[in-house]
C-alpha positions in Angstrom: -11.7 -6.1 -13.9 -11.0 -6.0 -10.2 -7.3 -5.9 -9.5 -5.7 -8.1 -6.8 -3.0 -6.4 -4.7 -0.7 -8.7 -2.7 -0.6 -6.8 0.7 2.9 -6.5 2.1 3.8 -9.1 -0.5 1.3 -11.6 1.0 1.7 -11.2 4.7 -0.3 -14.4 5.7 1.8 -16.5 3.4 5.4 -15.2 3.9 7.2 -12.7 6.2 5.7 -9.4 5.3 7.7 -6.9 3.1 10.5 -9.5 2.8 12.4 -10.4 -0.3 10.8 -13.9 0.0 7.3 -12.4 -0.1 8.1 -10.1 -3.0 9.8 -12.8 -5.1 6.9 -15.2 -4.5 4.4 -12.5 -5.4 6.3 -11.7 -8.6 5.5 -15.2 -9.7 1.7 -14.8 -9.2 -0.7 -13.4 -11.8 -1.8 -10.6 -9.5 -2.0 -7.0 -10.8 -0.4 -5.1 -7.9 1.9 -5.5 -5.0 1.4 -3.4 -1.9 4.1 -2.3 0.5 5.1 0.5 2.9 8.0 3.0 3.0 9.7 4.8 5.9 13.0 6.8 5.7 16.1 5.8 7.5 18.1 8.5 9.5 20.5 8.9 6.6 17.7 9.3 4.0 17.3 5.9 2.5 13.8 4.7 1.6 13.2 1.6 3.6 10.4 -0.9 2.9 8.8 -1.8 6.3 5.2 -1.4 7.6 5.6 -0.2 11.2 7.3 3.1 12.2 9.2 1.0 14.7 11.3 -2.1 14.3 10.2 -4.3 17.2 7.3 -6.2 15.7 8.8 -7.4 12.5 12.6 -7.4 13.1 15.1 -8.3 15.8 15.8 -4.6 16.3 14.2 -2.0 18.5 13.2 1.7 18.2 12.1 3.9 15.4 13.2 3.2 11.8 13.9 6.8 11.2 16.4 7.0 14.1 18.7 4.4 12.5 21.1 4.6 9.6 20.7 2.1 6.8 24.1 0.6 7.7 22.5 -0.5 11.0 19.1 -1.4 9.6 20.5 -3.7 7.0 22.0 -5.9 9.7 18.6 -6.6 11.2 16.7 -9.8 10.5 13.0 -9.9 9.5 11.2 -12.3 11.8 10.0 -15.4 10.1 12.0 -14.8 6.9 14.7 -17.4 7.4 17.4 -14.8 8.0 16.5 -12.1 5.4 17.0 -8.4 5.9 14.6 -5.6 5.1 14.8 -4.1 1.6 15.2 -0.6 0.2 12.7 0.8 -2.3 15.0 0.4 -5.2 15.5 -3.3 -4.4 11.7 -3.9 -4.5 11.6 -2.0 -7.8 14.3 -4.3 -9.2 12.1 -7.3 -8.4 9.0 -6.1 -10.0 10.2 -3.9 -12.9 10.7 -6.9 -15.2 7.1 -8.1 -14.4 3.7 -6.7 -15.4 2.8 -6.1 -11.7 2.2 -2.5 -10.6 3.4 -1.1 -7.3 1.0 0.1 -4.6 3.1 2.1 -2.2 1.8 3.3 1.1 3.6 6.5 2.3 4.1 6.1 6.0 4.3 8.7 8.8 6.6 8.6 11.9 6.0 7.0 15.2 4.1 10.1 16.4 2.0 10.0 13.2 3.6 13.3 12.0 4.6 13.1 8.3 8.3 12.9 7.7 9.8 16.0 6.1 10.1 15.8 2.3 9.1 12.1 2.4 6.5 12.4 -0.4 8.9 14.4 -2.7 11.7 11.9 -2.2 9.5 8.9 -2.9 8.1 10.4 -6.1 11.6 11.4 -7.2 12.9 7.9 -6.6 10.1 6.3 -8.5 10.5 8.7 -11.4 14.3 8.1 -11.5 13.7 4.4 -11.7 11.1 4.9 -14.5 8.3 3.3 -12.6 6.2 6.2 -11.3 3.5 5.7 -13.9 3.2 2.1 -12.7 2.7 3.1 -9.1 -0.3 4.0 -7.0 0.6 6.1 -4.0 -1.6 5.7 -0.9 -1.8 7.1 2.6 -4.3 7.2 5.5 -3.3 10.9 5.9 -5.3 13.1 3.5 -2.6 15.8 3.4 0.0 13.4 2.4 -2.1 12.0 -0.5 -3.0 15.5 -1.6 0.6 16.5 -1.8 1.5 13.8 -4.3 0.6 15.6 -7.5 2.8 18.5 -6.6 5.8 16.3 -7.2 4.8 14.1 -10.1 2.1 12.1 -11.9 1.8 8.5 -10.6 -0.6 5.9 -11.9 -3.0 7.1 -9.1 -3.0 8.5 -5.6 -5.4 7.1 -3.1 -6.8 8.2 0.3 -7.1 5.2 2.6 -10.1 5.8 5.0 -10.3 4.2 8.4 -13.7 2.8 9.5 -13.7 5.2 12.4 -13.4 8.2 10.2 -16.0 6.8 7.8 -18.4 6.4 10.8 -17.6 9.7 12.4 -18.0 12.1 9.5 -20.0 9.9 7.0 -19.4 8.9 3.5 -20.6 12.1 1.9 -18.1 14.1 4.0 -15.3 11.7 3.0 -16.2 12.1 -0.7 -16.4 15.9 -0.3 -12.9 16.0 1.3 -11.4 13.8 -1.4 -12.8 15.9 -4.2 -11.8 19.2 -2.5 -8.2 17.9 -2.2 -8.1 16.6 -5.8 -7.8 12.9 -4.7 -9.2 10.6 -7.4 -9.6 7.4 -5.5 -10.8 6.1 -2.1 -9.7 3.0 -0.3 -12.2 1.8 2.3 -12.0 -1.2 4.6 -13.5 -4.2 2.7 -16.2 -5.0 5.3 -17.5 -1.4 5.0 -18.1 -1.7 1.3 -21.6 -2.5 -0.1 -23.4 -1.8 -3.4 -24.8 1.5 -2.2 -21.4 2.8 -1.1 -19.6 1.8 -4.3 -22.4 3.3 -6.4 -22.2 6.6 -4.5 -18.4 6.9 -4.7 -18.5 6.2 -8.5 -21.3 8.7 -8.9 -19.0 11.3 -7.4 -16.4 10.5 -10.0 -14.0 8.7 -7.7 -12.3 5.3 -8.0 -13.0 2.8 -5.2 -10.9 0.1 -3.6 -11.0 -2.2 -0.6 -8.4 -3.2 2.0 -8.1 -5.9 4.6 -9.8 -8.5 2.4 -8.5 -11.8 3.7 -11.4 -14.3 3.7 -13.0 -15.9 0.7 -16.5 -14.4 1.3 -15.1 -10.8 1.5 -13.0 -11.4 -1.6 -16.1 -12.7 -3.5 -17.9 -9.5 -2.4 -15.2 -7.3 -3.9 -15.5 -9.1 -7.2 -19.3 -8.9 -7.1 -19.1 -5.2 -6.4 -16.6 -4.6 -9.1 -14.3 -2.5 -7.0 -11.1 -1.3 -8.8 -8.7 -3.1 -6.6 -8.5 -4.8 -3.2 -5.5 -5.6 -1.0 -5.1 -9.0 0.6 -2.6 -10.9 2.7 -3.8 -14.1 0.8 -3.2 -13.4 -2.9 -3.3 -17.1 -3.6 -6.9 -17.3 -2.2 -7.9 -14.2 -4.0 -6.7 -15.7 -7.3 -8.6 -18.9 -6.6 -11.8 -16.9 -5.8 -11.5 -14.9 -9.0 -11.1 -18.1 -11.1 -14.2 -19.5 -9.5 -16.3 -16.4 -10.0 
């Protein structure tokens, strides 16, 4: 079965990465919830997509240059007054459910990985007893490859940009993943076709899609039988699956 992952908690339905989005997603029969983690200046694991605050909150500047005491006072835009959450708060929402976590490990505003970020995320997931229910993802191959040094999650996934897929080709992408011990690729949904899925599976890798927000693309994911796809419209994805 192809899993549905509610991207940022359903970003086209509710304020992304908000408590509202996560609590609504927790009520849906999806298999996974996707979200993003940056560190605060004082070492807390903060659930927010961007490395900076400006787009999604009423704050400004880099997340990592603020302590949690300051960050927790900021309001998420479109959330009705809610603040951003810590990783442990998201875990508390989903731990009683059957929904698995799909956590994207983010880098800083300069795209340089945060020191010890992977180790701290893995340790936190393990301490909360949810590591084996979590897929850890990143667009940075080195970050993904580091994951197994700290623990054994449900999976670890290299998210591949369309530009990289074009520049070096699918065979090179597959070769890099295998050389770094990464078991699964995530490609943009509109770059997935039957030949691509077949080749990735022949190489012994899992395959997922991302940015799948319209019904026709969702239907393609189900037809291709990918392992999982992320979507900002989990409601529409569930309706598409029911109709397929």
